[in-house]
C-alpha positions in Angstrom: 3.4 -11.1 1.2 4.0 -11.3 5.0 7.7 -12.3 5.2 10.8 -13.2 3.3 13.4 -15.5 4.9 17.0 -15.3 3.6 19.1 -18.3 4.6 22.6 -17.1 5.6 25.4 -17.5 3.1 27.4 -19.8 5.2 24.7 -22.5 4.9 24.9 -22.3 1.2 28.6 -23.1 1.1 27.7 -26.8 1.0 25.4 -26.3 -2.0 28.2 -27.0 -4.4 26.2 -27.4 -7.6 24.5 -24.0 -7.4 26.1 -21.6 -9.8 26.7 -18.0 -8.8 24.4 -17.0 -11.6 21.5 -19.3 -10.5 18.9 -18.0 -8.0 17.1 -20.7 -6.1 14.2 -20.6 -3.6 10.9 -21.9 -2.4 7.4 -20.4 -2.6 4.8 -21.3 0.0 1.5 -19.9 1.1 1.3 -17.6 4.1 1.1 -19.5 7.4 -1.6 -17.1 8.5 -3.9 -18.7 5.9 -4.2 -21.7 8.2 -1.9 -24.2 6.5 1.6 -23.6 5.1 2.2 -25.6 2.0 4.2 -25.3 -1.2 2.6 -23.4 -4.1 3.0 -25.6 -7.1 3.2 -23.8 -10.5 3.8 -20.3 -9.1 5.2 -18.0 -11.7 8.7 -16.6 -11.0 10.3 -14.1 -13.4 12.6 -11.1 -13.5 10.8 -7.8 -13.2 10.1 -6.3 -16.6 10.6 -9.5 -18.5 7.9 -11.8 -20.0 9.6 -15.2 -19.5 10.7 -17.0 -16.4 10.1 -20.3 -14.6 7.5 -22.0 -12.3 7.8 -23.8 -9.0 7.9 -27.6 -9.0 5.9 -30.1 -6.9 7.8 -29.1 -3.7 7.4 -25.3 -4.4 11.0 -25.0 -5.4 12.3 -22.9 -8.3 15.6 -22.1 -10.2 16.0 -19.1 -12.4 19.1 -17.9 -14.2 20.5 -14.5 -13.8 21.9 -13.5 -17.2 22.9 -9.9 -16.5 23.7 -7.7 -13.6 20.6 -5.6 -14.0 18.4 -8.5 -13.0 17.9 -7.9 -9.3 14.1 -7.9 -8.7 12.0 -11.0 -8.9 8.2 -10.9 -9.5 6.3 -13.9 -8.0 2.6 -14.5 -8.8 0.1 -17.3 -8.1 -3.6 -17.4 -8.9 -5.6 -16.3 -5.8 -2.6 -14.8 -4.1 -1.2 -11.3 -4.0 1.6 -10.8 -6.6 4.8 -9.6 -5.0 8.3 -8.4 -5.9 11.5 -8.9 -4.0 15.1 -7.6 -4.1 17.5 -10.4 -4.9 21.2 -10.8 -3.8 23.5 -13.3 -5.5 23.9 -16.8 -3.9 21.1 -16.6 -1.4 18.3 -19.1 -1.0 14.9 -17.4 -1.0 12.0 -18.6 1.2 9.0 -16.7 -0.1 5.5 -16.6 1.5 2.6 -15.3 -0.6 -0.6 -14.0 1.0 -4.1 -14.8 -0.2 -5.5 -12.0 -2.3 -8.3 -11.3 0.2 -9.1 -7.9 -1.3 -10.1 -9.7 -4.6 -12.6 -12.0 -3.0 -15.5 -9.6 -3.4 -15.3 -10.2 -7.1 -15.4 -13.8 -8.1 -14.7 -14.8 -11.7 -16.0 -18.3 -12.3 -14.4 -20.7 -14.8 -11.3 -18.8 -15.8 -9.1 -21.8 -14.9 -9.2 -24.9 -17.1 -11.7 -27.6 -16.3 -8.9 -30.2 -16.5 -5.2 -29.6 -16.6 -2.1 -31.6 -17.5 1.0 -31.3 -15.3 4.1 -30.3 -17.3 6.4 -29.8 -14.3 6.8 -33.1 -12.4 8.4 -36.4 -13.6 5.1 -38.2 -12.9 2.5 -37.0 -15.4 -0.8 -36.1 -13.8 -4.2 -35.0 -15.2 -6.2 -33.0 -12.7 -10.0 -32.8 -13.0 -11.2 -29.6 -11.1 -14.5 -28.1 -10.1 -15.4 -27.0 -13.6 -14.9 -30.5 -15.0 -16.8 -32.1 -12.2 -19.8 -29.9 -12.9 -20.1 -30.9 -16.6 -22.2 -33.9 -15.5 -24.2 -34.8 -12.5 -21.2 -36.6 -10.8 -23.2 -38.0 -8.0 -20.3 -40.1 -6.9 -16.7 -41.0 -8.0 -17.8 -43.7 -10.4 -19.8 -41.2 -12.3 -17.1 -38.5 -12.4 -15.3 -39.7 -15.6 -18.1 -39.2 -18.2 -16.2 -36.4 -19.9 -12.7 -37.9 -19.4 -11.0 -40.1 -22.0 -8.4 -41.8 -19.8 -10.8 -43.6 -17.5 -13.6 -45.9 -18.7 -16.6 -46.4 -16.3 -19.1 -49.2 -17.0 -21.5 -51.5 -15.3 -20.2 -54.9 -14.3 -23.5 -56.8 -14.7 -27.2 -56.3 -15.5 -28.6 -56.7 -11.9 -26.5 -55.2 -9.1 -25.8 -51.8 -10.5 -22.1 -52.1 -9.6 -19.9 -49.7 -11.6 -16.3 -50.5 -12.4 -13.5 -48.5 -14.1 -10.7 -49.4 -16.5 -7.4 -47.7 -16.9 -5.0 -48.5 -19.8 -7.5 -51.2 -20.9 -7.3 -53.2 -17.6 -9.7 -53.5 -14.7 -9.7 -50.7 -12.1 -8.3 -53.1 -9.5 -4.9 -52.6 -11.1 -5.0 -48.9 -10.5 -4.4 -47.5 -7.0 -7.6 -45.6 -6.0 -6.9 -43.3 -3.1 -8.5 -40.5 -1.1 -5.9 -37.8 -0.2 -3.1 -40.3 -0.9 -4.6 -43.0 1.4 -6.0 -46.3 -0.2 -9.8 -46.1 -0.2 -11.1 -48.5 -2.9 -9.5 -51.8 -2.4 -10.1 -55.2 -0.8 -13.8 -55.9 -0.1 -14.8 -52.4 -1.2 -13.6 -53.0 -4.8 -17.0 -53.6 -6.3 -18.9 -50.6 -4.8 -16.2 -48.4 -3.2 -16.4 -45.9 -6.0 -20.0 -45.1 -5.0 -18.9 -44.5 -1.4 -17.2 -41.2 -2.4 -20.0 -38.6 -3.1 -19.3 -36.2 -6.0 -20.2 -33.0 -4.0 -17.5 -33.9 -1.4 -14.8 -33.9 -4.1 -12.5 -30.9 -4.6 -10.4 -32.5 -7.5 -9.3 -35.8 -9.0 -5.8 -36.5 -10.1 -5.3 -39.3 -12.7 -1.8 -40.8 -13.1 -1.1 -43.4 -15.8 1.6 -46.0 -15.3 3.4 -46.9 -12.2 3.2 -44.4 -9.4 5.5 -43.4 -6.5 6.9 -46.2 -4.3 5.9 -44.0 -1.3 2.3 -45.1 -1.8 3.0 -48.8 -1.8 3.5 -51.7 -4.2 0.0 -52.1 -5.6 -0.1 -49.5 -8.4 0.3 -51.2 -11.8 -1.7 -49.2 -14.4 -1.8 -45.9 -12.5 -3.4 -44.1 -9.7 -6.6 -42.1 -9.1 -6.4 -39.8 -6.1 -9.4 -37.8 -4.9 -8.9 -34.6 -2.9 -11.9 -33.8 -0.7 -13.2 -30.4 0.3 -10.9 -28.9 2.9 -12.2 -27.7 6.3 -10.2 -24.4 6.2 -11.0 -23.3 2.6 -14.0 -21.3 3.7 -13.6 -18.8 0.8 -14.4 -21.7 -1.5 -17.2 -23.3 0.4 -18.5 -22.8 4.0 -21.9 -24.5 3.4 -23.2 -26.5 0.5 -26.7 -28.0 -0.1 -26.8 -30.2 -3.2 -30.0 -31.9 -4.3 -30.5 -34.2 -7.2 -33.4 -36.1 -8.8 -34.0 -38.1 -11.9 -37.0 -39.6 -13.8 -35.8 -43.1 -12.8 -36.8 -42.3 -9.2 -33.3 -41.7 -8.0 -32.9 -38.9 -5.4 -29.8 -37.6 -3.6 -29.0 -35.0 -1.0 -25.7 -33.7 0.2 -24.8 -31.3 2.9 -21.2 -30.0 3.4 -20.4 -27.7 6.4 -17.0 -26.3 7.2 -16.1 -24.3 10.3 -12.9 -22.5 11.4 -12.9 -22.9 15.2 -9.9 -20.6 15.7 -6.6 -19.8 13.9 -5.4 -23.4 14.3 -8.4 -25.7 14.3 -11.0 -26.3 11.5 -13.5 -29.0 10.9 -16.0 -30.4 8.3 -19.2 -32.3 8.5 -20.2 -34.1 5.3 -23.6 -35.8 4.8 -24.9 -37.8 1.9 -27.9 -40.0 1.1 -29.0 -41.7 -2.1 -32.4 -43.3 -2.6 -34.0 -45.2 -5.4 -37.3 -47.0 -4.7 -39.0 -47.0 -8.1 -39.2 -50.4 -10.0 -38.4 -50.0 -13.7 -38.3 -52.6 -16.4 -38.1 -51.0 -19.8 -37.5 -54.2 -21.9 -40.1 -56.3 -20.1 -37.7 -59.1 -19.2 -39.1 -59.3 -15.7 -35.9 -57.9 -14.1 -35.3 -54.4 -12.6 -33.2 -52.2 -14.9 -31.5 -50.7 -11.8 -31.6 -52.0 -8.2 -33.5 -50.4 -5.4 -31.0 -48.6 -3.2 -30.8 -46.8 0.2 -27.4 -45.4 1.0 -26.2 -43.1 3.9 -22.7 -41.8 4.2 -21.3 -39.5 7.0 -17.9 -38.0 7.4 -16.2 -35.7 10.0 -12.8 -34.1 9.3 -10.5 -32.1 11.5 -7.4 -30.1 10.6 -4.9 -28.5 12.9 -2.1 -26.1 11.7 0.3 -24.5 14.0 1.3 -22.1 11.2 5.0 -23.0 11.5 6.2 -26.5 12.1 3.3 -28.9 12.8 0.1 -29.9 11.1 -2.3 -32.7 11.8 -5.4 -34.1 10.2 -7.9 -36.7 11.3 -11.2 -38.0 10.1 -13.8 -40.7 10.4 -16.3 -42.0 7.8 -19.4 -44.3 8.1 -21.2 -46.0 5.2 -24.5 -47.9 5.3 -25.6 -49.2 1.9 -28.5 -51.5 1.0 -29.3 -52.7 -2.5 -32.0 -55.0 -3.8 -32.1 -56.2 -7.4 -33.5 -59.0 -9.4 -37.0 -59.9 -10.6 -39.9 -57.5 -10.2 -41.8 -60.2 -8.2 -39.0 -60.8 -5.7 -39.9 -59.8 -2.1 -36.8 -59.1 0.0 -38.8 -59.5 3.2 -40.0 -63.0 2.3 -38.2 -66.3 2.4 -35.8 -66.8 -0.5 -36.9 -69.8 -2.6 -37.9 -70.7 -6.1 -41.5 -69.4 -5.6 -40.3 -66.0 -4.5 -38.2 -65.4 -7.6 -34.6 -64.4 -8.2 -33.2 -61.6 -6.1 -29.9 -60.0 -5.3 -29.2 -58.3 -2.0 -26.0 -56.3 -1.1 -25.9 -55.0 2.4 -22.8 -53.2 3.5 -21.5 -51.5 6.7 -18.2 -49.8 6.6 -16.1 -47.5 8.8 -13.0 -45.7 7.7 -10.6 -43.6 9.8 -7.3 -41.8 9.5 -4.7 -39.7 11.3 -2.0 -37.6 9.6 0.9 -35.7 11.2 3.4 -33.5 9.6 6.5 -31.9 11.0 8.3 -29.2 8.9 11.8 -28.2 9.8 13.8 -25.0 9.2 16.0 -26.6 6.6 14.4 -26.2 3.1 12.3 -29.2 2.0 12.9 -31.1 5.2 10.0 -32.8 6.9 8.7 -35.9 8.5 5.1 -37.2 8.0 3.1 -40.0 9.5 -0.1 -41.5 8.1 -2.2 -44.1 9.9 -5.4 -45.2 8.2 -7.8 -48.1 8.6 -11.1 -49.6 7.6 -13.6 -52.1 8.9 -15.9 -53.7 6.3 -18.8 -56.1 6.5 -20.9 -57.4 3.6 -23.9 -59.7 3.9 -25.1 -60.4 0.3 -27.1 -63.0 -1.6 -27.3 -63.9 -5.3 -30.4 -66.0 -5.9 -30.2 -68.9 -3.5 -26.4 -68.4 -2.9 -25.1 -66.5 0.1 -21.9 -64.4 0.4 -20.6 -63.0 3.7 -17.4 -61.0 3.7 -15.5 -59.3 6.6 -12.3 -57.3 6.4 -10.2 -55.4 8.9 -7.5 -53.2 7.3 -4.8 -51.1 8.9 -2.0 -49.2 7.1 0.8 -47.0 8.5 3.4 -44.9 6.7 6.3 -42.9 8.2 8.0 -40.7 5.6 11.0 -38.4 5.9 12.4 -36.1 3.3 15.3 -33.7 2.9 17.9 -32.7 0.3 21.5 -33.9 -0.3 24.1 -31.2 -1.1 21.5 -28.9 -2.6 17.8 -28.8 -3.4 18.5 -30.3 -6.8 18.8 -33.6 -5.0 15.8 -34.6 -2.9 15.4 -37.8 -1.0 12.3 -39.4 0.6 12.7 -42.5 2.7 10.4 -44.3 5.1 8.9 -47.5 6.5 5.4 -48.9 6.2 3.2 -51.6 7.7 0.1 -53.3 6.2 -2.4 -55.4 8.2 -5.3 -56.9 6.2 -7.5 -59.6 7.6 -10.1 -61.3 5.3 -12.9 -63.8 6.0 -15.1 -64.6 3.0 -17.7 -67.3 2.5 -19.5 -67.9 -0.7 -21.9 -70.9 -0.9 -19.6 -73.7 0.5 -16.3 -71.9 -0.3 -14.5 -70.3 2.7 -11.6 -68.1 2.0 -9.6 -66.7 5.0 -6.3 -64.9 5.0 -4.4 -62.5 7.2 -1.7 -60.3 5.7 1.2 -58.8 7.7 3.5 -56.7 5.4 6.2 -54.5 6.8 8.1 -52.5 4.2 10.9 -50.0 3.6 11.3 -47.6 0.7 13.4 -44.8 -0.6 12.9 -42.3 -3.5 15.4 -39.9 -5.1 14.3 -36.8 -7.0 16.8 -35.1 -9.2 16.2 -31.7 -11.0 19.0 -30.3 -13.1 16.9 -27.4 -14.2 13.3 -26.7 -15.4 14.0 -28.9 -18.4 15.2 -32.1 -16.9 14.1 -34.0 -13.8 13.9 -37.6 -12.7 12.3 -39.6 -9.9 13.7 -43.1 -9.1 12.6 -45.2 -6.2 12.5 -48.7 -4.8 10.8 -50.5 -2.0 11.1 -53.9 -0.3 8.0 -55.4 1.4 8.1 -58.6 3.5 4.8 -60.4 3.0 4.1 -63.1 5.6 2.2 -65.3 3.1 4.0 -64.7 -0.2 7.6 -63.7 0.6 9.5 -60.6 -0.5 8.2 -58.0 -3.0 10.9 -55.9 -4.6 9.4 -52.9 -6.4 11.6 -50.6 -8.5 10.2 -47.6 -10.4 11.6 -44.7 -12.4 10.1 -41.6 -14.0 11.9 -39.2 -16.3 10.8 -35.9 -17.7 12.5 -33.7 -20.3 11.2 -30.4 -21.7 12.6 -29.8 -25.2 11.0 -26.4 -25.1 8.7 -24.6 -22.6 5.9 -25.9 -24.8 7.1 -29.5 -25.5 7.4 -32.1 -22.8 8.3 -35.8 -22.9 8.0 -38.4 -20.1 9.2 -41.9 -19.7 8.3 -44.3 -16.9 8.8 -47.9 -16.0 8.4 -50.2 -13.0 6.8 -53.1 -11.3 3.7 -53.6 -9.2 2.2 -56.4 -7.1 -1.3 -57.0 -5.7 -3.0 -59.9 -3.9 -6.4 -60.5 -5.7 -9.7 -60.9 -4.0 -11.8 -63.3 -6.2 -15.3 -62.6 -5.0 -15.1 -58.9 -4.2 -13.3 -58.0 -7.5 -15.4 -60.3 -9.7 -18.9 -60.0 -8.2 -20.5 -60.0 -11.7 -19.7 -63.8 -12.0 -22.0 -64.4 -9.0 -25.0 -63.2 -11.0 -25.0 -66.4 -13.1 -25.8 -70.1 -12.7 -22.3 -71.1 -13.9 -20.4 -73.3 -11.6 -17.3 -71.7 -10.1 -14.2 -73.9 -10.1 -11.0 -72.7 -8.5 -8.3 -75.0 -9.9 -5.3 -73.9 -7.7 -4.2 -71.7 -4.9 -4.4 -68.0 -5.9 -1.0 -66.3 -6.0 -0.2 -62.5 -6.0 -0.4 -60.7 -9.3 2.8 -59.2 -10.7 3.3 -56.9 -13.6 5.7 -54.5 -15.3 4.4 -51.3 -16.8 6.3 -49.0 -19.3 5.1 -45.8 -20.7 6.0 -42.8 -22.8 4.0 -39.5 -23.2 4.3 -36.2 -25.0 2.5 -32.9 -24.2 2.6 -30.0 -26.7 1.2 -26.6 -25.6 0.2 -24.3 -28.4 -1.5 -21.0 -29.1 -3.8 -20.4 -32.0 -5.8 -17.3 -32.7 -4.7 -16.0 -29.2 -6.3 -19.1 -27.5 -4.3 -21.8 -25.8 -4.5 -25.5 -26.3 -2.8 -28.8 -25.6 -2.1 -32.0 -27.5 -1.2 -35.0 -25.5 -0.1 -38.4 -26.8 0.8 -41.4 -24.7 1.4 -45.1 -24.9 1.7 -47.7 -22.2 2.4 -51.5 -22.1 1.6 -53.8 -19.2 3.2 -57.2 -19.0 2.0 -59.7 -16.4 4.3 -62.2 -14.8 1.3 -63.6 -12.9 -2.4 -62.7 -13.0 -5.7 -64.1 -11.6 -7.4 -65.6 -14.7 -11.2 -65.8 -14.7 -11.9 -68.0 -17.7 -15.4 -67.3 -19.2 -14.7 -69.1 -22.5 -13.8 -72.7 -21.9 -17.2 -73.9 -20.7 -20.5 -72.2 -21.0 -21.7 -73.7 -17.7 -18.5 -73.3 -15.7 -16.1 -70.5 -14.7 -12.5 -71.6 -14.2 -10.2 -69.6 -11.9 -6.5 -70.1 -12.0 -3.1 -68.4 -12.1 -1.6 -67.2 -15.4 -0.1 -69.9 -17.6 1.3 -68.1 -20.6 1.3 -64.5 -21.7 -0.9 -61.6 -20.6 -0.4 -58.0 -21.7 -2.1 -54.8 -22.5 -1.1 -52.1 -25.0 -2.9 -48.8 -24.7 -2.4 -45.6 -26.6 -4.3 -42.3 -26.5 -4.3 -38.9 -28.2 -6.2 -35.9 -26.9 -6.6 -32.3 -28.0 -8.0 -29.6 -25.8 -8.5 -26.1 -27.2 -10.6 -23.0 -26.7 -12.2 -22.5 -30.1 -13.4 -19.0 -29.1 -14.0 -17.0 -25.9 -15.5 -19.3 -23.2 -16.0 -22.2 -25.6 -13.8 -25.2 -24.7 -13.5 -28.2 -27.0 -12.0 -31.6 -26.4 -11.5 -34.6 -28.7 -9.8 -37.8 -27.8 -9.2 -41.3 -29.2 -8.0 -44.4 -27.4 -6.8 -47.7 -28.7 -6.4 -50.8 -26.5 -5.0 -54.2 -27.3 -5.4 -56.5 -24.2 -4.7 -60.2 -24.5 -4.6 -63.0 -22.0 -3.9 -66.7 -22.2 -7.1 -68.7 -21.6 -6.8 -72.5 -21.6 -3.4 -72.4 -23.5 -4.9 -69.9 -26.1 -3.9 -66.3 -26.3 -7.1 -64.3 -26.8 -8.5 -60.8 -26.6 -9.7 -60.0 -23.0 -13.5 -60.2 -23.2 -15.7 -57.1 -22.8 -12.8 -54.7 -23.5 -13.3 -52.0 -26.1 -10.5 -51.9 -28.6 -11.5 -48.4 -29.9 -12.9 -45.5 -27.8 -13.6 -41.9 -28.7 -14.8 -38.8 -26.9 -15.9 -35.3 -27.9 -16.8 -32.7 -25.3 -17.9 -29.1 -25.9 -18.6 -26.6 -23.1 -19.7 -23.0 -23.4 -20.3 -20.3 -20.8 -22.2 -17.2 -21.7 -20.4 -13.9 -21.2 -23.4 -12.6 -19.2 -26.3 -14.3 -17.6 -24.6 -17.2 -15.9 -25.5 -19.9 -18.4 -23.3 -22.9 -18.9 -23.9 -25.5 -21.7 -22.1 -28.9 -21.8 -22.4 -31.8 -24.3 -20.4 -35.0 -24.6 -20.4 -37.8 -27.2 -18.8 -41.1 -26.3 -17.9 -43.7 -29.0 -17.7 -47.4 -28.0 -16.0 -49.7 -30.5 -16.5 -53.5 -30.6 -15.4 -55.8 -27.9 -15.1 -59.6 -27.8 -17.8 -61.4 -26.0 -17.3 -64.6 -24.0 -17.6 -67.7 -26.1 -21.0 -69.2 -25.1 -21.8 -71.4 -28.0 -22.8 -74.2 -25.7 -25.3 -72.0 -23.9 -28.5 -72.6 -25.9 -30.1 -69.4 -24.5 -27.2 -67.2 -25.7 -27.7 -67.8 -29.4 -28.5 -64.1 -29.9 -25.1 -63.0 -28.8 -22.6 -62.3 -31.6 -18.9 -62.9 -31.4 -18.3 -59.2 -31.0 -20.5 -56.5 -29.5 -21.8 -53.8 -31.8 -20.3 -50.4 -31.8 -22.5 -47.5 -30.5 -22.5 -43.8 -29.5 -23.9 -42.3 -26.3 -24.7 -38.6 -25.9 -24.9 -36.6 -22.7 -25.9 -33.0 -22.2 -26.4 -30.5 -19.4 -27.5 -26.9 -18.9 -26.6 -24.9 -15.8 -27.9 -21.5 -14.7 -25.8 -19.7 -12.1 -26.6 -17.0 -9.6 -24.6 -15.6 -6.8 -25.2 -18.5 -4.3 -27.4 -20.8 -6.3 -26.9 -23.1 -9.3 -29.7 -25.0 -11.0 -29.0 -27.7 -13.6 -30.9 -30.0 -15.9 -29.5 -32.7 -18.0 -29.9 -36.0 -19.8 -27.8 -39.2 -20.2 -28.0 -41.7 -23.1 -29.8 -39.2 -25.4 -29.5 -41.7 -28.2 -31.6 -44.1 -26.1 -29.2 -47.0 -26.9 -29.6 -50.1 -24.7 -28.2 -53.6 -24.9 -30.7 -56.1 -26.4 -31.6 -58.8 -23.9 -28.8 -58.1 -21.4 -29.8 -61.1 -19.2 -29.3 -64.5 -20.8 -32.2 -66.9 -20.0 -34.0 -64.2 -18.0 -37.2 -66.4 -18.1 -35.4 -69.2 -16.2 -33.2 -67.5 -13.5 -32.6 -70.7 -11.6 -31.8 -72.7 -14.7 -28.4 -73.8 -15.9 -28.1 -71.1 -18.6 -28.9 -68.0 -16.6 -26.2 -65.3 -16.9 -26.4 -61.6 -16.2 -22.7 -60.8 -16.4 -22.3 -60.4 -20.2 -22.7 -56.6 -20.4 -21.3 -54.4 -23.1 -23.8 -51.5 -23.2 -26.3 -49.6 -21.2 -29.2 -51.5 -19.6 -31.2 -48.4 -18.8 -32.8 -46.2 -21.4 -32.7 -42.4 -21.8 -32.5 -40.6 -18.4 -33.4 -37.0 -17.4 -32.3 -35.3 -14.2 -32.3 -32.0 -12.4 -30.5 -30.6 -9.4 -29.4 -27.6 -7.5 -26.3 -26.4 -5.6 -26.7 -23.8 -2.9 -23.3 -22.5 -1.6 -22.3 -20.1 1.1 -18.8 -18.8 1.3 -16.9 -16.9 4.0 -14.8 -14.1 2.5 -13.7 -12.6 5.8 
């Protein structure tokens, strides 16, 4: 520990609700480490005792002084030097811990949990760390949830290879997908944006169910998925990474991460990614590629500045070039597109993203101002058979956030203003859809913490949309810890979003069905309510968790894509009637014995929507899902074994009785099980892994309806409930250099 700052007593006179027997303070990392930030979950206890408290999301803590002999605090945090300090009554403690550099020579891999549940903050968050990410290949964000029960990842159709996710039984567009708390997968990037975030770039993933914070906008309805990327200044974790991947399907990937500390203030990262697949495969002999041919290149440059005291800045730019060709084996993308050339799909994307962040920290505890400016330019030039789609988007978002406390640090307030500019120009066939959104907004959020047992987060924002009027977004989160091992959370609030028909429903473009838009599309509005419990337990000296949650989403308006009313048409309209989703999940994580982690989870979803005046189950949504994961690391030798079983229950299929080529489709899809496994061998700087996906070799029978007549009236490649590709084997390596100086 470098320094301890004691705030003079006269400042604390205004902190009326702090008892003389309560010690409060804040724990941050040492500014000399390159970036001063709160240490969340640091342990604080009286010297010589076994129980204490932990710091909250802002790094703050409270601990009761129950007798006069308690005058020395012990503060510890993983990766930092444990310290003890002498405590005087009624004095706020500003504590800085130093990284434990003397311990960096010996690295213990995998001691922390692969995934963790937050029991401190009012907003419940599950964090997927390095260990969890390495349980599967995780080539990009869309493939990072294979061992997670909360998020379902699946293909949207049988031709394009686009992967979508579902959270709380609803499409991923209702979840706010962010990169370092900036919107990253939205708008025209909705269909393929998950693949634009390479797995080796990811440091961790935070999954939040239910409505999120109003600070991040009005769009979160079912939750949020935030991705933290590798930091330029964390050289002790990774200075250089070479990641190579290849599979028997002909898919090859390469990633290079390089981080450099220019001086004590500036650091930078260069991140490179390419993904290639040029082998044509057709395992079921239907004449169509199982997976499209792809050629992707992604580049990112990040910069970080930290003064070590009051100012910090970050900036970055990212470029994406993606080309995808799918369709019939005979299709030639370089020839004219006509009936003789066959059916083809082409998705060609150019995208640029950029951001600037600034943070100003003041001497008053928990008082700061931050600014975030982010933007994106996106251009897509696609075709589906003989139909063309061209989409352009220019996006800009700014946020100014101020935070401080009122009276004492039990009462924290964040307030700010935001501005959203989003310009769209889309053309599909003869349909042209143009809109420009200008949305200024204001927000405020109040955080109350009575003690380590009880806290609450309540917020509201008002946004003034130039096209759709005023959006009022209230949200509240409540957490109560019955015991240090038992936590309950409640949440509720509203969310809005403006849908993008083509980008968010690209699967419907891979069919011959006529698209009929019956009315002007209005913003989607929904309320979400949730309750969750987390129980920590110890059995046979090993720790475990049991988590149970339930959420309901009620739509006031929703974009309805009706696949049932007519087998040759798709009707698009606003909601007329009810639409809701009930989702419940139970999950158990436990270490059965030394280095053997076990996870089992079950999820139930009841999602219903009104189609043509009839309330029906949402098609292609699994009502029952299960997951079992086992991971073992040998005590010696550096071997890691991972295996996962995924259970998929039945889902209602669209009603296609009038489609004479769809007679083989049942009313409900069959249930099935998928198996994944991976073996990793670790050395000092090198990891080599081999694995397999879909070990059961289960594939959907005839996934493309009327594949023999792709330009006929019954052709449809959008009815997908299972894998379209057979068993896959892959191998890869990770070569990592670290800077422990």
